[in-house]
N, C-alpha and C positions, 0 to 999 in steps of 0.2 A: 591772282597775283601774276603779273607779267614775268616772262623769263628774264633771268639775269644775263646781261651781255658779257661775254668773256672772250678775249682774243686768245686763241690757242695756236701754238706753233707745233707743226708736225715734225717729230723727230725721225721716226723710221716706220714706214708701213710694213706690217707683217701679215702674211696670210694666216687665216684661221684654219686649222686642219679639219677636214671633214665637212666644212660648210662653205657656202659661197660668199660669206661675209668677210670684210676686210677689217683688220685690227689696226689701230693707230696708237702710238705712244705720244701723248701730248702733255704740255705743261700749262696748267691753269694758274691764274693769280691766286695765291694762297689766301690772302686776306678776304677777297671778294667771295671766294668759294666757301670759306669757313663761315662768313657772315650769313650768306644765303642759306646754307644748310642749318645753321643754328636757329633761324627764324621759321623754317619750314622743312621738315625731314624729307619731304618729297619735292624739293625745289626743282623747278624746270630751268635748265641752263641753256643759254644760246651760245654755241661755240662755232668758231670758224674752222672748217676743214677744207683744205685745198681750194680756198677762195669762196666756198659756199657756206652759208649760215645753216646750222643744224640745231634742232632741239634735242636735248639729252636729259635723261634722268639718272640719278646715282643708283646703281644696282647693289653695290657693296662698297662700304667705306671702312678703311683700315686706319686706326688711330694709333699714335704713339702711346704706350701704356703709362708713361711717366709725364711727358710734356703734353701740353694741350694743343697738339698739331695733328693735322691729317697727313698721313704718310702716302696713301694711295686711294684712288677712287676708280671703281669700274663703272663706266657709263654705258647706257644703252640709248641708241639713237631712236627717237620717236617722231611721229608725224602728227600734225594738227588733225584732229578728228579720230585718231587711232585710240582704241581702248587698251588700257594697261591695267595690270593687277598690282596694287600697292597696299602696304600696311599703313593704316591711318590711325593716329592716336585717339583713344577714347578719353574724353574729359567729363568729369562729374561736376554738376552745378546744383545748388540748392542745399537745404538743410533737411536731413531725414527726420523721422518722428522722434519723440522723446525717448531717452534711454536706448538708443540704437547707435550702431556704428556701421558705416558703409564700407564695404571692401570691393576693390576692383579686381576681379578674377583674371581679366585679360586687359592689358594696357593698350592693345591695338586690335583692330578688325581688318580683315583683308577685303578690299573693295575692287570691283572692276569699274573703272571710270575713264572718261576721255582724258587723254594726256595733258591737255591744256586747261582742264577743269578739276584738278586734284584738290579735294578739301583739306584744310589744315587739320581738322579734327571732326569727330562725331561726338556730339554733346548728349549726355544722359542726365535727365533731371531726376533727382532723388527727393524732391520737395515733399515733405511730410509722409514719406514711405514708412509704413509700419514694419516692425520686426518680422523677419521671415519672407519679405518680398524679394523675389529674384527677377532680374531683367535679363532675358536671353538675347543673344545677338540678333535673332530674327525679329525682336520687338523694337529694335533701335530705329529711330527716325533717320533715314539716310538722306543725304543731299540729292537734289534732283539729278537724274541721269545715272546715279550710282546703283550698282548691283552688288549684293552681299555675296562674297566668295566663302567667307568663314562659315562653318557649320551653324545653321540657324538655331540649333538647340544648345550651342555653346553658351556658357554663362558669361555675361559681361560684368554685371555687378550684383551685389546682394546686400540686404540690410539685416543686421543681426542684433539680438538683444545684448545689452551690456549689463553684466551682473553688478548689483549694488554693493555686495560684500557686507561684512559686519564692521562698519566703521565705528570707532569709538568704544567698542566692547572690550571689556577687560575681565579676565576670569578671576 
């Protein structure tokens, strides 16, 4: 997914204490930013800072607890080819075996990926999995170039038996 283009206006540069980095307070178009983030949690944004185009990822997003608006976003500047650590959603596909229910123990996995090739999701197939099957993070099929940061033994999803109960019985 190509980065979203956003024109940003620099309000006031501030020095970050203890580091050589410079902090900027910028304004992004709310509608474009919200749309971009709703389609892809790790959306790569293209912002203009001091006349230069920069790529940025959202590090932290603060939302209004009542209204559906983004109040503040902390961005981190990234470069093409740079590896970044991001939380990627886990999606389940397929039908598990009969009389089972699939649970997702962790909704995300942390991956180390190239900043310009962040996957939208890691897909787990539960097709015909029998009860008692566990899929650990280390068993997930990762996108090309991705490295798992999450503990390999961490449980991603599991298939459990569904009790049939005593339907229709009366004493």
